[in-house]
PQR file of N, CA, C, O and H, with PARSE charges and radii, in Angstrom:
ATOM      1  N   MET A   1      27.897  14.076  88.014 -0.4000 1.5000
ATOM      2  CA  MET A   1      28.581  13.364  89.012 -0.0000 2.0000
ATOM      3  C   MET A   1      28.196  13.887  90.434  0.5500 1.7000
ATOM      4  O   MET A   1      27.956  15.074  90.654 -0.5500 1.4000
ATOM      5  N   SER A   2      28.157  12.943  91.343 -0.4000 1.5000
ATOM      6  CA  SER A   2      27.950  13.399  92.692 -0.0000 2.0000
ATOM      7  C   SER A   2      29.174  13.820  93.470  0.5500 1.7000
ATOM      8  O   SER A   2      30.223  13.178  93.415 -0.5500 1.4000
ATOM      9  H   SER A   2      28.352  11.979  91.165  0.4000 1.0000
ATOM     10  N   ASP A   3      29.021  14.902  94.188 -0.4000 1.5000
ATOM     11  CA  ASP A   3      30.139  15.385  94.862 -0.0000 2.0000
ATOM     12  C   ASP A   3      30.188  14.782  96.338  0.5500 1.7000
ATOM     13  O   ASP A   3      29.268  15.053  97.110 -0.5500 1.4000
ATOM     14  H   ASP A   3      28.169  15.423  94.233  0.4000 1.0000
ATOM     15  N   ASP A   4      31.150  14.042  96.706 -0.4000 1.5000
ATOM     16  CA  ASP A   4      31.292  13.489  97.964 -0.0000 2.0000
ATOM     17  C   ASP A   4      31.689  14.427  99.052  0.5500 1.7000
ATOM     18  O   ASP A   4      31.516  14.100 100.226 -0.5500 1.4000
ATOM     19  H   ASP A   4      31.897  13.822  96.079  0.4000 1.0000
ATOM     20  N   ASN A   5      32.217  15.588  98.722 -0.4000 1.5000
ATOM     21  CA  ASN A   5      32.704  16.519  99.785 -0.0000 2.0000
ATOM     22  C   ASN A   5      31.577  17.536 100.036  0.5500 1.7000
ATOM     23  O   ASN A   5      31.527  18.651  99.515 -0.5500 1.4000
ATOM     24  H   ASN A   5      32.357  15.853  97.768  0.4000 1.0000
ATOM     25  N   ASP A   6      30.661  17.014 100.910 -0.4000 1.5000
ATOM     26  CA  ASP A   6      29.505  18.024 101.251 -0.0000 2.0000
ATOM     27  C   ASP A   6      29.926  18.683 102.594  0.5500 1.7000
ATOM     28  O   ASP A   6      29.831  18.083 103.665 -0.5500 1.4000
ATOM     29  H   ASP A   6      30.701  16.109 101.333  0.4000 1.0000
ATOM     30  N   ASP A   7      30.376  19.897 102.480 -0.4000 1.5000
ATOM     31  CA  ASP A   7      30.728  20.689 103.533 -0.0000 2.0000
ATOM     32  C   ASP A   7      29.603  21.631 104.078  0.5500 1.7000
ATOM     33  O   ASP A   7      29.778  22.310 105.090 -0.5500 1.4000
ATOM     34  H   ASP A   7      30.453  20.384 101.610  0.4000 1.0000
ATOM     35  N   ASP A   8      28.445  21.641 103.363 -0.4000 1.5000
ATOM     36  CA  ASP A   8      27.391  22.446 103.647 -0.0000 2.0000
ATOM     37  C   ASP A   8      26.632  22.079 104.940  0.5500 1.7000
ATOM     38  O   ASP A   8      25.983  22.926 105.554 -0.5500 1.4000
ATOM     39  H   ASP A   8      28.303  21.090 102.541  0.4000 1.0000
ATOM     40  N   ASP A   9      26.731  20.778 105.341 -0.4000 1.5000
ATOM     41  CA  ASP A   9      26.025  20.279 106.467 -0.0000 2.0000
ATOM     42  C   ASP A   9      26.832  20.531 107.791  0.5500 1.7000
ATOM     43  O   ASP A   9      26.297  20.311 108.877 -0.5500 1.4000
ATOM     44  H   ASP A   9      27.258  20.090 104.843  0.4000 1.0000
ATOM     45  N   LYS A  10      28.026  20.961 107.703 -0.4000 1.5000
ATOM     46  CA  LYS A  10      28.895  21.283 108.755 -0.0000 2.0000
ATOM     47  C   LYS A  10      28.708  22.673 109.204  0.5500 1.7000
ATOM     48  O   LYS A  10      28.803  23.581 108.379 -0.5500 1.4000
ATOM     49  H   LYS A  10      28.460  21.140 106.820  0.4000 1.0000
ATOM     50  N   ALA A  11      28.460  22.908 110.400 -0.4000 1.5000
ATOM     51  CA  ALA A  11      28.295  24.261 111.095 -0.0000 2.0000
ATOM     52  C   ALA A  11      29.639  25.014 111.072  0.5500 1.7000
ATOM     53  O   ALA A  11      30.672  24.474 111.469 -0.5500 1.4000
ATOM     54  H   ALA A  11      28.383  22.169 111.071  0.4000 1.0000
ATOM     55  N   PRO A  12      29.604  26.219 110.617 -0.5600 1.5000
ATOM     56  CA  PRO A  12      30.930  26.992 110.557  0.2800 2.0000
ATOM     57  C   PRO A  12      31.415  27.163 112.094  0.5500 1.7000
ATOM     58  O   PRO A  12      30.649  27.283 113.050 -0.5500 1.4000
ATOM     59  N   LYS A  13      32.760  27.151 112.151 -0.4000 1.5000
ATOM     60  CA  LYS A  13      33.230  27.458 113.493 -0.0000 2.0000
ATOM     61  C   LYS A  13      33.072  28.939 113.834  0.5500 1.7000
ATOM     62  O   LYS A  13      33.263  29.820 112.997 -0.5500 1.4000
ATOM     63  H   LYS A  13      33.383  27.053 111.374  0.4000 1.0000
ATOM     64  N   PRO A  14      32.720  29.172 115.077 -0.5600 1.5000
ATOM     65  CA  PRO A  14      32.649  30.625 115.504  0.2800 2.0000
ATOM     66  C   PRO A  14      34.015  31.129 115.576  0.5500 1.7000
ATOM     67  O   PRO A  14      34.906  30.396 116.004 -0.5500 1.4000
ATOM     68  N   LYS A  15      34.253  32.317 115.194 -0.4000 1.5000
ATOM     69  CA  LYS A  15      35.460  32.976 115.171 -0.0000 2.0000
ATOM     70  C   LYS A  15      35.624  33.918 116.429  0.5500 1.7000
ATOM     71  O   LYS A  15      34.722  34.669 116.800 -0.5500 1.4000
ATOM     72  H   LYS A  15      33.529  32.912 114.846  0.4000 1.0000
ATOM     73  N   SER A  16      36.784  33.820 117.020 -0.4000 1.5000
ATOM     74  CA  SER A  16      37.033  34.679 118.169 -0.0000 2.0000
ATOM     75  C   SER A  16      37.378  36.057 117.747  0.5500 1.7000
ATOM     76  O   SER A  16      37.985  36.263 116.696 -0.5500 1.4000
ATOM     77  H   SER A  16      37.517  33.210 116.719  0.4000 1.0000
ATOM     78  N   HIS A  17      37.003  37.005 118.546 -0.4000 1.5000
ATOM     79  CA  HIS A  17      37.291  38.426 118.308 -0.0000 2.0000
ATOM     80  C   HIS A  17      38.517  38.885 119.153  0.5500 1.7000
ATOM     81  O   HIS A  17      38.849  40.069 119.208 -0.5500 1.4000
ATOM     82  H   HIS A  17      36.510  36.838 119.400  0.4000 1.0000
ATOM     83  N   MET A  18      39.177  37.881 119.812 -0.4000 1.5000
ATOM     84  CA  MET A  18      40.278  38.335 120.549 -0.0000 2.0000
ATOM     85  C   MET A  18      41.403  39.010 119.767  0.5500 1.7000
ATOM     86  O   MET A  18      41.979  39.964 120.291 -0.5500 1.4000
ATOM     87  H   MET A  18      38.907  36.919 119.768  0.4000 1.0000
ATOM     88  N   GLY A  19      41.735  38.616 118.635 -0.4000 1.5000
ATOM     89  CA  GLY A  19      42.698  39.208 117.802 -0.0000 2.0000
ATOM     90  C   GLY A  19      42.358  40.656 117.468  0.5500 1.7000
ATOM     91  O   GLY A  19      43.256  41.497 117.447 -0.5500 1.4000
ATOM     92  H   GLY A  19      41.267  37.841 118.210  0.4000 1.0000
ATOM     93  N   VAL A  20      41.102  40.972 117.208 -0.4000 1.5000
ATOM     94  CA  VAL A  20      40.624  42.262 116.981 -0.0000 2.0000
ATOM     95  C   VAL A  20      40.762  43.114 118.233  0.5500 1.7000
ATOM     96  O   VAL A  20      41.210  44.258 118.162 -0.5500 1.4000
ATOM     97  H   VAL A  20      40.372  40.288 117.225  0.4000 1.0000
ATOM     98  N   GLY A  21      40.402  42.593 119.311 -0.4000 1.5000
ATOM     99  CA  GLY A  21      40.637  43.411 120.536 -0.0000 2.0000
ATOM    100  C   GLY A  21      42.020  43.644 120.930  0.5500 1.7000
ATOM    101  O   GLY A  21      42.307  44.695 121.502 -0.5500 1.4000
ATOM    102  H   GLY A  21      40.039  41.664 119.368  0.4000 1.0000
ATOM    103  N   ILE A  22      42.895  42.770 120.682 -0.4000 1.5000
ATOM    104  CA  ILE A  22      44.361  42.963 120.935 -0.0000 2.0000
ATOM    105  C   ILE A  22      44.819  43.992 119.974  0.5500 1.7000
ATOM    106  O   ILE A  22      45.495  44.935 120.387 -0.5500 1.4000
ATOM    107  H   ILE A  22      42.661  41.915 120.218  0.4000 1.0000
ATOM    108  N   ALA A  23      44.497  43.883 118.701 -0.4000 1.5000
ATOM    109  CA  ALA A  23      44.946  44.967 117.744 -0.0000 2.0000
ATOM    110  C   ALA A  23      44.535  46.348 118.139  0.5500 1.7000
ATOM    111  O   ALA A  23      45.339  47.279 118.137 -0.5500 1.4000
ATOM    112  H   ALA A  23      43.948  43.117 118.366  0.4000 1.0000
ATOM    113  N   VAL A  24      43.293  46.477 118.475 -0.4000 1.5000
ATOM    114  CA  VAL A  24      42.832  47.793 118.965 -0.0000 2.0000
ATOM    115  C   VAL A  24      43.520  48.206 120.197  0.5500 1.7000
ATOM    116  O   VAL A  24      43.832  49.387 120.345 -0.5500 1.4000
ATOM    117  H   VAL A  24      42.640  45.720 118.477  0.4000 1.0000
ATOM    118  N   GLY A  25      43.788  47.299 121.115 -0.4000 1.5000
ATOM    119  CA  GLY A  25      44.524  47.573 122.320 -0.0000 2.0000
ATOM    120  C   GLY A  25      45.854  47.956 122.107  0.5500 1.7000
ATOM    121  O   GLY A  25      46.331  48.845 122.812 -0.5500 1.4000
ATOM    122  H   GLY A  25      43.535  46.339 120.994  0.4000 1.0000
ATOM    123  N   VAL A  26      46.576  47.367 121.163 -0.4000 1.5000
ATOM    124  CA  VAL A  26      47.971  47.730 120.843 -0.0000 2.0000
ATOM    125  C   VAL A  26      47.980  49.138 120.350  0.5500 1.7000
ATOM    126  O   VAL A  26      48.825  49.932 120.763 -0.5500 1.4000
ATOM    127  H   VAL A  26      46.189  46.644 120.590  0.4000 1.0000
ATOM    128  N   GLY A  27      47.011  49.497 119.427 -0.4000 1.5000
ATOM    129  CA  GLY A  27      46.954  50.859 118.886 -0.0000 2.0000
ATOM    130  C   GLY A  27      46.784  51.889 119.910  0.5500 1.7000
ATOM    131  O   GLY A  27      47.460  52.918 119.924 -0.5500 1.4000
ATOM    132  H   GLY A  27      46.324  48.852 119.091  0.4000 1.0000
ATOM    133  N   LEU A  28      45.848  51.598 120.797 -0.4000 1.5000
ATOM    134  CA  LEU A  28      45.542  52.501 121.913 -0.0000 2.0000
ATOM    135  C   LEU A  28      46.673  52.630 122.880  0.5500 1.7000
ATOM    136  O   LEU A  28      47.024  53.714 123.345 -0.5500 1.4000
ATOM    137  H   LEU A  28      45.300  50.762 120.786  0.4000 1.0000
ATOM    138  N   GLY A  29      47.265  51.416 123.182 -0.4000 1.5000
ATOM    139  CA  GLY A  29      48.415  51.377 124.126 -0.0000 2.0000
ATOM    140  C   GLY A  29      49.582  52.089 123.669  0.5500 1.7000
ATOM    141  O   GLY A  29      50.238  52.761 124.464 -0.5500 1.4000
ATOM    142  H   GLY A  29      46.980  50.535 122.804  0.4000 1.0000
ATOM    143  N   ALA A  30      49.939  51.984 122.284 -0.4000 1.5000
ATOM    144  CA  ALA A  30      51.084  52.711 121.694 -0.0000 2.0000
ATOM    145  C   ALA A  30      50.895  54.215 121.862  0.5500 1.7000
ATOM    146  O   ALA A  30      51.809  54.915 122.299 -0.5500 1.4000
ATOM    147  H   ALA A  30      49.406  51.437 121.637  0.4000 1.0000
ATOM    148  N   ALA A  31      49.593  54.758 121.482 -0.4000 1.5000
ATOM    149  CA  ALA A  31      49.306  56.070 121.660 -0.0000 2.0000
ATOM    150  C   ALA A  31      49.506  56.543 123.192  0.5500 1.7000
ATOM    151  O   ALA A  31      50.125  57.560 123.501 -0.5500 1.4000
ATOM    152  H   ALA A  31      48.851  54.190 121.127  0.4000 1.0000
ATOM    153  N   LEU A  32      48.945  55.737 124.026 -0.4000 1.5000
ATOM    154  CA  LEU A  32      49.121  56.095 125.513 -0.0000 2.0000
ATOM    155  C   LEU A  32      50.514  56.028 125.915  0.5500 1.7000
ATOM    156  O   LEU A  32      50.942  56.888 126.684 -0.5500 1.4000
ATOM    157  H   LEU A  32      48.442  54.910 123.774  0.4000 1.0000
ATOM    158  N   GLY A  33      51.299  55.071 125.467 -0.4000 1.5000
ATOM    159  CA  GLY A  33      52.608  54.983 125.870 -0.0000 2.0000
ATOM    160  C   GLY A  33      53.505  56.153 125.329  0.5500 1.7000
ATOM    161  O   GLY A  33      54.434  56.609 125.996 -0.5500 1.4000
ATOM    162  H   GLY A  33      50.951  54.373 124.842  0.4000 1.0000
ATOM    163  N   ILE A  34      53.180  56.596 124.115 -0.4000 1.5000
ATOM    164  CA  ILE A  34      53.933  57.758 123.518 -0.0000 2.0000
ATOM    165  C   ILE A  34      53.563  59.023 124.346  0.5500 1.7000
ATOM    166  O   ILE A  34      54.405  59.887 124.589 -0.5500 1.4000
ATOM    167  H   ILE A  34      52.425  56.225 123.573  0.4000 1.0000
ATOM    168  N   ALA A  35      52.258  59.103 124.774 -0.4000 1.5000
ATOM    169  CA  ALA A  35      51.835  60.255 125.513 -0.0000 2.0000
ATOM    170  C   ALA A  35      52.489  60.283 126.878  0.5500 1.7000
ATOM    171  O   ALA A  35      52.874  61.338 127.381 -0.5500 1.4000
ATOM    172  H   ALA A  35      51.574  58.401 124.577  0.4000 1.0000
ATOM    173  N   MET A  36      52.612  59.060 127.489 -0.4000 1.5000
ATOM    174  CA  MET A  36      53.295  59.046 128.790 -0.0000 2.0000
ATOM    175  C   MET A  36      54.747  59.040 128.761  0.5500 1.7000
ATOM    176  O   MET A  36      55.389  59.125 129.807 -0.5500 1.4000
ATOM    177  H   MET A  36      52.299  58.203 127.080  0.4000 1.0000
ATOM    178  N   ASP A  37      55.327  58.939 127.568 -0.4000 1.5000
ATOM    179  CA  ASP A  37      56.775  58.769 127.307 -0.0000 2.0000
ATOM    180  C   ASP A  37      57.393  57.437 127.984  0.5500 1.7000
ATOM    181  O   ASP A  37      58.501  57.361 128.513 -0.5500 1.4000
ATOM    182  H   ASP A  37      54.805  58.870 126.717  0.4000 1.0000
ATOM    183  N   ASN A  38      56.478  56.447 127.859 -0.4000 1.5000
ATOM    184  CA  ASN A  38      56.914  55.085 128.362 -0.0000 2.0000
ATOM    185  C   ASN A  38      56.174  54.058 127.576  0.5500 1.7000
ATOM    186  O   ASN A  38      55.133  53.562 128.007 -0.5500 1.4000
ATOM    187  H   ASN A  38      55.577  56.509 127.429  0.4000 1.0000
ATOM    188  N   LEU A  39      56.728  53.713 126.357 -0.4000 1.5000
ATOM    189  CA  LEU A  39      56.043  52.872 125.423 -0.0000 2.0000
ATOM    190  C   LEU A  39      55.723  51.459 126.012  0.5500 1.7000
ATOM    191  O   LEU A  39      54.628  50.934 125.805 -0.5500 1.4000
ATOM    192  H   LEU A  39      57.574  54.116 126.006  0.4000 1.0000
ATOM    193  N   ALA A  40      56.651  50.885 126.713 -0.4000 1.5000
ATOM    194  CA  ALA A  40      56.407  49.535 127.342 -0.0000 2.0000
ATOM    195  C   ALA A  40      55.187  49.595 128.222  0.5500 1.7000
ATOM    196  O   ALA A  40      54.289  48.765 128.081 -0.5500 1.4000
ATOM    197  H   ALA A  40      57.540  51.311 126.881  0.4000 1.0000
ATOM    198  N   ILE A  41      55.129  50.498 129.078 -0.4000 1.5000
ATOM    199  CA  ILE A  41      53.899  50.422 129.977 -0.0000 2.0000
ATOM    200  C   ILE A  41      52.635  50.714 129.133  0.5500 1.7000
ATOM    201  O   ILE A  41      51.629  50.036 129.342 -0.5500 1.4000
ATOM    202  H   ILE A  41      55.859  51.172 129.193  0.4000 1.0000
ATOM    203  N   GLY A  42      52.629  51.611 128.265 -0.4000 1.5000
ATOM    204  CA  GLY A  42      51.498  51.884 127.344 -0.0000 2.0000
ATOM    205  C   GLY A  42      51.093  50.634 126.692  0.5500 1.7000
ATOM    206  O   GLY A  42      49.921  50.263 126.766 -0.5500 1.4000
ATOM    207  H   GLY A  42      53.446  52.162 128.096  0.4000 1.0000
ATOM    208  N   LEU A  43      51.992  49.951 126.050 -0.4000 1.5000
ATOM    209  CA  LEU A  43      51.642  48.697 125.362 -0.0000 2.0000
ATOM    210  C   LEU A  43      51.177  47.651 126.235  0.5500 1.7000
ATOM    211  O   LEU A  43      50.293  46.904 125.817 -0.5500 1.4000
ATOM    212  H   LEU A  43      52.944  50.252 125.991  0.4000 1.0000
ATOM    213  N   SER A  44      51.631  47.500 127.345 -0.4000 1.5000
ATOM    214  CA  SER A  44      51.106  46.553 128.300 -0.0000 2.0000
ATOM    215  C   SER A  44      49.731  46.845 128.681  0.5500 1.7000
ATOM    216  O   SER A  44      48.864  45.972 128.637 -0.5500 1.4000
ATOM    217  H   SER A  44      52.349  48.107 127.685  0.4000 1.0000
ATOM    218  N   ILE A  45      49.489  48.082 129.067 -0.4000 1.5000
ATOM    219  CA  ILE A  45      48.162  48.424 129.415 -0.0000 2.0000
ATOM    220  C   ILE A  45      47.193  48.223 128.239  0.5500 1.7000
ATOM    221  O   ILE A  45      46.071  47.752 128.430 -0.5500 1.4000
ATOM    222  H   ILE A  45      50.194  48.791 129.102  0.4000 1.0000
ATOM    223  N   GLY A  46      47.626  48.577 127.040 -0.4000 1.5000
ATOM    224  CA  GLY A  46      46.780  48.356 125.826 -0.0000 2.0000
ATOM    225  C   GLY A  46      46.447  47.002 125.500  0.5500 1.7000
ATOM    226  O   GLY A  46      45.315  46.704 125.121 -0.5500 1.4000
ATOM    227  H   GLY A  46      48.537  48.959 126.885  0.4000 1.0000
ATOM    228  N   ILE A  47      47.431  46.109 125.636 -0.4000 1.5000
ATOM    229  CA  ILE A  47      47.177  44.604 125.401 -0.0000 2.0000
ATOM    230  C   ILE A  47      46.175  44.108 126.461  0.5500 1.7000
ATOM    231  O   ILE A  47      45.262  43.347 126.140 -0.5500 1.4000
ATOM    232  H   ILE A  47      48.351  46.351 125.944  0.4000 1.0000
ATOM    233  N   GLY A  48      46.340  44.522 127.669 -0.4000 1.5000
ATOM    234  CA  GLY A  48      45.357  44.074 128.666 -0.0000 2.0000
ATOM    235  C   GLY A  48      44.004  44.493 128.404  0.5500 1.7000
ATOM    236  O   GLY A  48      43.059  43.717 128.553 -0.5500 1.4000
ATOM    237  H   GLY A  48      47.082  45.140 127.929  0.4000 1.0000
ATOM    238  N   VAL A  49      43.852  45.807 127.981 -0.4000 1.5000
ATOM    239  CA  VAL A  49      42.489  46.359 127.609 -0.0000 2.0000
ATOM    240  C   VAL A  49      42.058  45.631 126.448  0.5500 1.7000
ATOM    241  O   VAL A  49      40.876  45.286 126.418 -0.5500 1.4000
ATOM    242  H   VAL A  49      44.619  46.437 127.860  0.4000 1.0000
ATOM    243  N   GLY A  50      42.840  45.328 125.452 -0.4000 1.5000
ATOM    244  CA  GLY A  50      42.435  44.644 124.292 -0.0000 2.0000
ATOM    245  C   GLY A  50      42.027  43.274 124.565  0.5500 1.7000
ATOM    246  O   GLY A  50      41.087  42.853 123.890 -0.5500 1.4000
ATOM    247  H   GLY A  50      43.800  45.608 125.477  0.4000 1.0000
ATOM    248  N   ILE A  51      42.537  42.519 125.399 -0.4000 1.5000
ATOM    249  CA  ILE A  51      42.186  41.204 125.808 -0.0000 2.0000
ATOM    250  C   ILE A  51      40.699  41.333 126.373  0.5500 1.7000
ATOM    251  O   ILE A  51      39.828  40.528 126.043 -0.5500 1.4000
ATOM    252  H   ILE A  51      43.301  42.861 125.947  0.4000 1.0000
ATOM    253  N   VAL A  52      40.463  42.397 127.249 -0.4000 1.5000
ATOM    254  CA  VAL A  52      39.184  42.558 127.793 -0.0000 2.0000
ATOM    255  C   VAL A  52      38.198  42.842 126.722  0.5500 1.7000
ATOM    256  O   VAL A  52      37.112  42.262 126.686 -0.5500 1.4000
ATOM    257  H   VAL A  52      41.170  43.051 127.518  0.4000 1.0000
ATOM    258  N   ILE A  53      38.578  43.759 125.819 -0.4000 1.5000
ATOM    259  CA  ILE A  53      37.585  44.121 124.661 -0.0000 2.0000
ATOM    260  C   ILE A  53      37.222  42.862 123.897  0.5500 1.7000
ATOM    261  O   ILE A  53      36.044  42.618 123.640 -0.5500 1.4000
ATOM    262  H   ILE A  53      39.459  44.230 125.849  0.4000 1.0000
ATOM    263  N   GLY A  54      38.266  42.011 123.508 -0.4000 1.5000
ATOM    264  CA  GLY A  54      37.957  40.810 122.816 -0.0000 2.0000
ATOM    265  C   GLY A  54      37.129  39.855 123.553  0.5500 1.7000
ATOM    266  O   GLY A  54      36.281  39.189 122.960 -0.5500 1.4000
ATOM    267  H   GLY A  54      39.224  42.209 123.717  0.4000 1.0000
ATOM    268  N   ALA A  55      37.331  39.746 124.842 -0.4000 1.5000
ATOM    269  CA  ALA A  55      36.481  38.939 125.621 -0.0000 2.0000
ATOM    270  C   ALA A  55      35.004  39.285 125.810  0.5500 1.7000
ATOM    271  O   ALA A  55      34.072  38.482 125.859 -0.5500 1.4000
ATOM    272  H   ALA A  55      38.020  40.287 125.324  0.4000 1.0000
ATOM    273  N   VAL A  56      34.948  40.625 125.909 -0.4000 1.5000
ATOM    274  CA  VAL A  56      33.516  41.166 125.917 -0.0000 2.0000
ATOM    275  C   VAL A  56      32.821  41.017 124.536  0.5500 1.7000
ATOM    276  O   VAL A  56      31.614  40.785 124.470 -0.5500 1.4000
ATOM    277  H   VAL A  56      35.705  41.277 125.869  0.4000 1.0000
ATOM    278  N   MET A  57      33.561  41.147 123.493 -0.4000 1.5000
ATOM    279  CA  MET A  57      32.914  40.970 122.164 -0.0000 2.0000
ATOM    280  C   MET A  57      32.604  39.566 121.911  0.5500 1.7000
ATOM    281  O   MET A  57      31.574  39.327 121.282 -0.5500 1.4000
ATOM    282  H   MET A  57      34.541  41.336 123.546  0.4000 1.0000
ATOM    283  N   ASP A  58      33.357  38.580 122.317 -0.4000 1.5000
ATOM    284  CA  ASP A  58      33.066  37.146 122.207 -0.0000 2.0000
ATOM    285  C   ASP A  58      31.831  36.827 123.146  0.5500 1.7000
ATOM    286  O   ASP A  58      30.921  36.097 122.755 -0.5500 1.4000
ATOM    287  H   ASP A  58      34.194  38.775 122.829  0.4000 1.0000
ATOM    288  N   ASN A  59      31.839  37.348 124.275 -0.4000 1.5000
ATOM    289  CA  ASN A  59      30.695  37.026 125.245 -0.0000 2.0000
ATOM    290  C   ASN A  59      29.368  37.662 124.651  0.5500 1.7000
ATOM    291  O   ASN A  59      28.321  37.019 124.732 -0.5500 1.4000
ATOM    292  H   ASN A  59      32.579  37.942 124.593  0.4000 1.0000
ATOM    293  N   ASN A  60      29.390  38.767 124.125 -0.4000 1.5000
ATOM    294  CA  ASN A  60      28.187  39.342 123.528 -0.0000 2.0000
ATOM    295  C   ASN A  60      27.738  38.566 122.291  0.5500 1.7000
ATOM    296  O   ASN A  60      26.531  38.473 122.066 -0.5500 1.4000
ATOM    297  H   ASN A  60      30.241  39.289 124.059  0.4000 1.0000
ATOM    298  N   ARG A  61      28.612  38.017 121.493 -0.4000 1.5000
ATOM    299  CA  ARG A  61      28.199  37.320 120.427 -0.0000 2.0000
ATOM    300  C   ARG A  61      27.597  35.942 120.880  0.5500 1.7000
ATOM    301  O   ARG A  61      26.654  35.455 120.256 -0.5500 1.4000
ATOM    302  H   ARG A  61      29.593  38.092 121.676  0.4000 1.0000
ATOM    303  N   LYS A  62      28.116  35.355 121.904 -0.4000 1.5000
ATOM    304  CA  LYS A  62      27.504  34.047 122.403 -0.0000 2.0000
ATOM    305  C   LYS A  62      26.129  34.237 122.995  0.5500 1.7000
ATOM    306  O   LYS A  62      25.310  33.318 122.975 -0.5500 1.4000
ATOM    307  H   LYS A  62      28.882  35.750 122.411  0.4000 1.0000
ATOM    308  N   ASP A  63      25.875  35.366 123.500 -0.4000 1.5000
ATOM    309  CA  ASP A  63      24.551  35.703 124.132 -0.0000 2.0000
ATOM    310  C   ASP A  63      23.519  35.734 123.151  0.5500 1.7000
ATOM    311  O   ASP A  63      22.374  35.487 123.530 -0.5500 1.4000
ATOM    312  H   ASP A  63      26.540  36.113 123.516  0.4000 1.0000
ATOM    313  N   LYS A  64      23.764  36.034 121.778 -0.4000 1.5000
ATOM    314  CA  LYS A  64      22.741  36.235 120.786 -0.0000 2.0000
ATOM    315  C   LYS A  64      22.286  34.899 120.165  0.5500 1.7000
ATOM    316  O   LYS A  64      21.414  34.888 119.296 -0.5500 1.4000
ATOM    317  H   LYS A  64      24.695  36.235 121.471  0.4000 1.0000
TER
END
């Protein structure tokens, strides 16, 4: 039988690395916040850094 569901000809969607960057940033931010004895500030800085990391990773992938 012929299969009418040919998904092979569709290009896969590129995945964003933003989630990975935010996860890394939260981990680093939590450590920074505990070290500074202010978890809220540390997490805020970490999330900001994580967004930048994710954007850089996405930009590097698009250049290739």
